[in-house]
N, C-alpha and C positions, 0 to 999 in steps of 0.2 A: 635594352638600354638600362644601365645601372641607375638606381634611384640616387637622388642628390643627397649629400651628407646633411644638408639643411633644407627643409621643405617650407614653402610659403603658401599660405592660403588666406584669402580675404573673404570674410563673410559678415554681412550685416554691420559694416563699419568697424569690424575688429580684424586686425591682422594676426594670424597665427603663424609663429615661427617655431619650427619643430626640429630639434637636433635629431639626426637620423643615422646614427652609427652604433646601434645597440650591441653589436658584436664586440666593440671596444669600449662599451659602457659610455659612449659619447665623449670619449677623452678629447681634450682640446689639442689635437695635432695640427700641424700647419695647414693641411687640406681642409679640415673642418673649419678652422678659423677663417680661411679665405672664403669658404662657402657662406659662413655666418656674416662676414662683411658684405658680401654681395646681396644676401637676403635682406640685411638691414637697410642697405641703400635703396632697395626696391620698396620696402615698407615706408621709409621716410619720404620718398618721392610721391607716394600714393596719397593724394589729398582726401580720398574717401575714407582712409583709415583714421579713426579717432582714438583708438587704444590698441595696445599690442599684448598678446599672450605669448610668453616664451615657455616652451614645454619640450618634452623629449620622448622618443619611443623607447620601449624596453622597460626593464624593471628599475633602472637607475637614471637619475637626472643627468649627472655628469661626474665621471671619475676623476676629473681634474686634468692637469697638464700631462703631456706625453713624455714619459721618462726617457724615451729614445733621444730626445733633444739634448740630453746631458752630454752626448758625444760631440756636440757642435763646437765646443770651445767657447772662449769669451765672446768672440765676434758673432758667431752664430747664435749663441745663447742670448746675447744682447738683443739681436734682431727678433728672436722668438719671444722674449719677455715683452718687448715693446709692442709686438703684434697682439699678444694676449691682452696686455693692459689697454691697448687701443680698442679691442672689442668691448671691454667693460666700459670704457669711457664713452664709446659710441652710444651705449644704452643710456648712460647717465645724461648725455647731452641731447638725446632724442627729445623733441618737444612733446611727443605723445606719451601719455602714461603707459608704463610697462608692468605687467603682472607676471611673475614667475609661477609656474605650476611644477612643484617639486615632489617627485615620488622616489623612494629609495634613497640611494646615496648621493650626496652633493659634497664631494671631497676636494680639498685644495682649490684649484681654479674653478671647479664646479660650484663650490661654496661661494667664491668670490663673484662668479657669474650671477648667481641668485641675489647676492648682496647688491649688485649694481642695479637691479630692478627696483622699481618704486614700491611694489607690494609683493609679498611672497605668500602664496597659498600652498600648504604642504599636506601630504597624506600623513596618517598617523605613524606610518613606518619610515618616514623620512629621517635621515641622519646627516648631520653637518659636521665637518671636521677639517682641520688644517694640518695635514700630516707632513708638510714640507720639511720641517726640521729633521724628521727621521731619515731623510735621504740627503741631508746636507744642504738643502735649499731654504729659502725664506718666502713667505706669501706676500709679495710686494704690494698688491692692491689692498689686502687686509691690513697691512701695517698702517695705512692711512685711514681706511674706512671703518674697520671693525670697532675701534675705540669710540668713534662718534656714535655708534649704535648701542653698544653694550657697556661702555665705560672702559677706561684704560686698564684697570686691574683685571677685570674679567677677560678683556681682549688678550692680555698677556698670558693669562692662564690657559685660554683656549689654544693660543699659538704655541706655547711651550709644551703643553701636555699632548697635543695632537688628539685628544680624546674626542669621541663622537658625541655630539649634542643631539638628543632626540627632539622630535617635533614639539612636544609639550614644553620642554625647557627652552627651546628656541623661541617659542611664542612668549614665554615669560621674560626672556631677555630682550624682546623687541625685534628679533630677526624675522619672525614669521607673524603675519597678521591673522591668519585663519588656519586651523588644523581640521582636516576632514578625515573621518573614519570611513575608508572605502573598502573595508574587509568584506562587506556583504554586497557591495555594488562597485564594480570596476570603473564605472563611469562617474562616480560621485565626485572625484577630484576634478575631472574635466568640467563637470557641470558647475561646481562651486567656483572654479577659476573663471569660467565664462560669465557667470553671474556677476562676479566682481568687476570684470571688464565691461560688462553691459552697463553697470552703474556709472562707470567712468565715461562711457560713450555718450550718455545722456547729459553730461555736464556741458555748459557753454565752452566752446573750444578755447577761446583766448583766456578765459578765467582759469581753466584747468592747466593750460600751459604756463600761466603766470605762477600758479601755486607750485608747480614742479620746479620752475626756475628759481623761485624764492627759497624753497627748502634746500636746493642744491647750490646756493650762492656761496657756501663755505668751502666749496671744492678747492683743495689746497694744491695748486699746480706744482709749486716748487717742492713741497713735501713728497708728492707723488713721483716727480722726476727723480728726486734723490733716492727714494726707496726702490724705484724701478732700476736705476743704474746700479745700486748696490746688489740687488738680486741678480742682475746679469753678470756682474763681476764674479759671483760665486761659481759660475760655470767653469772657471779655470782653476778651481781649488781641488786638492786631493780629497777633501771632505765630500764633495759632490760625486767624485769618481767612486769613492768607497760606498756612498749611499746607493749608487746605481748597481754596483757589484752585489751588495747585500740584498737589494731588491730582487735581482734575478736569481740569486743563489738561495733566496728564501731563508735568510739568517739575520740575526741582529747585526747592525753595522758596528764596526770597530773604528771609530773616527780617530784620525791622527791628532796629535797635539800641535795644531798649526800655529 
């Protein structure tokens, strides 16, 4: 029997949700998103779980969205974007505190997935980037969330440039709370993340949930709806078609003057 694309384990009041598609660098394809939704529903319903760790197998946290979805057209693209944003919002709306454990690359939707969590613990080799514009797309979730974390100017620069932000810079920007050097100990990142989750587990449940709800009170539903709709509409443009061709042909894109 094949392993699930997302694995769930509950241990000592901590729920461990693990992305498990390392061959595709845990890319957010429709099947993985569906598995993540099912896993999250299981975790939310388990009253014994007081905090959640979101992690991944393999050398990368998450390579982002599935570029194959660019073939879906506007209708299919809209559905895919809403499913992806729905996964991020489910984490934000979860009453339990969520800690992301990020190793290697967190690109595009993978960066946004980490951003949706309450705290991020990253290995020293972690890299964060929003490469969507290089393939003619936009990072819908980051358009609303990233500026709240790092400020509008830095958020624009990160989105426009697509450059990779290393773990130390990400910590300085407020994206990451802890950086772990796991070069000599492969388990160091897991241990540090679990330790962070363990601190959250020991907090009084209602008080911890209240703090999360209070800090997330600025969630801009209308702004997120508008950015999601705009992102989905790009699935029908020649720019995204050229971005997909260039990606597979491993060449710089030649975007049309749309």
